[in-house]
PLY file of the C-alpha trace (Angstrom):
ply
format ascii 1.0
element vertex 103
property float x
property float y
property float z
element edge 102
property int vertex1
property int vertex2
end_header
197.88 172.44 110.89
194.77 174.35 109.79
194.94 176.48 106.69
193.32 179.94 106.67
191.38 180.72 103.50
190.10 184.24 102.87
186.42 184.04 101.91
185.14 187.61 102.13
185.58 191.11 103.41
183.69 191.94 106.59
181.72 194.51 104.57
180.55 191.74 102.19
178.48 190.14 104.98
176.50 192.79 106.88
175.00 191.87 110.24
171.91 189.71 109.80
172.99 188.27 106.45
174.87 185.29 105.05
177.12 184.72 102.08
177.69 181.38 100.36
181.29 180.80 99.30
183.13 177.97 97.59
185.97 176.57 99.69
187.95 173.95 97.82
184.83 172.73 96.03
182.54 172.79 99.07
179.66 175.28 99.47
179.96 177.04 102.82
177.46 179.50 104.31
179.12 182.27 106.32
176.76 184.13 108.66
177.13 187.45 110.46
174.96 187.32 113.57
175.24 190.69 115.32
178.94 190.90 114.51
179.71 187.25 115.28
180.80 185.31 112.21
179.90 181.61 111.97
180.20 179.14 109.10
178.56 175.81 108.25
178.26 173.64 105.17
175.56 175.14 102.99
173.68 171.91 102.25
170.83 170.69 104.46
171.04 166.99 105.27
167.32 166.45 104.69
166.87 167.30 101.00
169.88 169.45 100.11
168.34 172.84 100.81
170.52 175.97 100.80
171.14 176.84 104.45
172.69 180.17 103.51
169.23 181.27 102.37
167.56 180.14 105.61
166.00 182.05 108.50
168.50 182.86 111.26
167.38 182.96 114.89
169.99 185.31 116.27
169.12 184.69 119.93
169.63 180.91 119.59
172.33 181.02 116.89
170.40 178.67 114.62
169.41 178.61 110.97
166.22 177.09 109.57
166.43 175.48 106.13
164.16 177.41 103.75
162.92 174.24 102.05
161.55 172.03 104.84
162.31 173.75 108.13
165.15 171.66 109.54
166.94 173.74 112.18
170.72 173.68 112.66
172.98 175.13 115.33
175.38 177.60 113.74
177.94 176.71 116.40
177.87 172.89 116.34
176.12 172.09 113.04
173.73 169.73 114.84
170.11 169.55 113.79
167.24 169.48 116.25
165.23 167.13 114.01
167.63 164.21 113.92
169.84 163.76 116.99
173.40 162.95 115.98
173.05 164.35 112.47
175.05 167.45 111.75
176.60 169.49 108.99
180.25 170.45 109.02
181.16 173.67 110.81
184.17 175.86 110.16
186.14 178.06 112.53
185.99 181.68 111.41
188.74 184.24 111.97
188.32 187.95 111.34
191.62 189.69 110.71
191.33 193.39 110.05
188.66 193.78 107.40
188.89 190.20 106.09
186.99 187.01 106.97
188.90 183.71 106.90
187.85 180.09 107.41
190.07 177.48 109.01
190.13 174.34 106.91
0 1
1 2
2 3
3 4
4 5
5 6
6 7
7 8
8 9
9 10
10 11
11 12
12 13
13 14
14 15
15 16
16 17
17 18
18 19
19 20
20 21
21 22
22 23
23 24
24 25
25 26
26 27
27 28
28 29
29 30
30 31
31 32
32 33
33 34
34 35
35 36
36 37
37 38
38 39
39 40
40 41
41 42
42 43
43 44
44 45
45 46
46 47
47 48
48 49
49 50
50 51
51 52
52 53
53 54
54 55
55 56
56 57
57 58
58 59
59 60
60 61
61 62
62 63
63 64
64 65
65 66
66 67
67 68
68 69
69 70
70 71
71 72
72 73
73 74
74 75
75 76
76 77
77 78
78 79
79 80
80 81
81 82
82 83
83 84
84 85
85 86
86 87
87 88
88 89
89 90
90 91
91 92
92 93
93 94
94 95
95 96
96 97
97 98
98 99
99 100
100 101
101 102
């Protein structure tokens, strides 16, 4: 059974921003894309760049690594540069004013 872990308040992650949180020793980037919360592992597979600092394309729900431009789906974690390669994604639950990840 999945465990819910509180990672932030909704107000901590305004629309159009991301917050990097530590979840049981793993860096996770939580994004607010026009009120939709999505979460992926914060580390780019290419060279370890911080995805939480990347450019978000809100119409395609992707994030571009700020270091070398690898693009990841915020929904599936898959990268467009290396078919089959993907970062871990996390289900996000918003309950009241709190943001939780399922782990």
